[in-house]
N, C-alpha and C positions, 0 to 999 in steps of 0.2 A: 931112662934118668928120669921120665917124667910122673915115675911111678912112686919113687923117689921122695921126688917136692910133696907129692898126693900125700903120701905117708906122715909125713913131716904138718902138715899142716892138718891133718885130719887128730894126731896126735897133740895139735898146742893147742885144743879145743878142752875148756876142762870138764873133765867127765869122761871124755870120748871113748881113749882107753877103755874103761870100764866095762863100759856101753857095747862097744866091741865083743871087748871077752863075755861078758853077757849073752850077746848072739852066736859066738861060737860055742860055747858052751847049751846053749838050747837046743835040746831034743826035737827031732824032726817034726816028732808028731804034735811037739807045742808050737809049733810054726804055723802062719796062714800059709795055705797054697796060693803060688804062682801066677794060678787064674785069677786068684780076687785080688791082687796087686794091680797084676800087668794083665789085664783079661785080651790083647791083639795080642798074646806073645805067643800062646798058646790055644 
């Protein structure tokens, strides 16, 4: 149930739906490596 609340919150932010869709449609080759974002994870 918490995921539904989080999704509703994110979608209530103006422009967030488009930002999420852009991210989903971005090819992996254009993405920043995870190790550059969270160096401690990898």
